[in-house]
C-alpha positions, 0 to 999 in steps of 0.5 A: 499499500502506498503511503501519500507523502506531505506535499512540502517535505515529500515525507511520509507521514503515517498517524494511527488511528483508532475509534471504538465506537462511541466517541465522539471523534476519531483518536488519533492523537494523545490528549491533555491539558494545557496549562491552564486546565490542570492543577499542576501543569501541562499534563497529557492525560492517556495511558502509553506505553514504549515498550521496545526499541533499538538503537538505531530505531530500526525496530519500535514497538508502542502500546496505546491503552484505548478506554471502550467508554466514551472518552471523558474528555470534559471530565477531566477538564473541568475536574483538573480545573477546579482543583487546587495545587495541593490536590492530588491530579484527577488521572484518566483512571480516576473516570472508571473508564476501564473498570471491568478491564473495558479497553483495548491495548492498541501495539504499534510496530514499526521496522525498517527492511531497508534505510527507505523502507519501513514497514508499520503493523498495529495489532488491536486487541480486546481487554473484554471479549465481551464488548466491540470491536475497535475500529483502526484505521490509518490516518496520513499527516499530507491531510489527506485520511484513510477514514473510506469507508467507516462510519463519521460520527462527527458529522462533518465531511470526509474527504472526498478523494477515493483511496484509488486516486491517493494511491495513484498520487503516492505513485505519480510522487514518488516517480517524481522523486526518484526521477529527480533523485 
C-alpha cells in the first residue's frame, strides 16, 4: 500500500487512528491538558508505553490503552480545573473508563527493512471480550485520511478523494522523487 507523502517535504507521515464506536471523534493523537486546565500544569491524560526499540530505531514497539467507553474529555478538564495545586491530579484511571478491563490494547510496531523501506503493523487486542471491536485505520499527515468506508461520528464532511486516486497520487509523487534523485 502506498502512503501519501507530505507535499512540502515529500516525507510520508503515518499516524494510527482508532475509534471505539462511542467517541464523537476519531482518536488520532494523545489528549492532554493545557497549563491553565491542569492543576499541576500541562499533562497528557492517556496511558501509552514504549515497549521496545533498537538504538538505531530500526525497530520500535508502542502500546496505547484505549478505553471502550466514551473518552471523558470534559470530565478530565473540568475536574482538574477545579482542583488546587495541593490536591492530587485527576487521572484517566479515576474516571472509571477502564473498570472491568473495558479497554483495547493497541500495539504499533515500526520496522525498517532498509533505510527507505519502513514496515508498520498495528494490532488491537480487546481486554474485555464481551464488548465490540475497535476500528483501526491509518491517517496520513498530508491531510488525507484513511477513514473511507467508516462511519463518520462527527457528522463533518469526509475526504472526497477515493483511496485509489490517493494511491495513484502517491505513486506519481514517488516516481517524481525517484526521477529527480
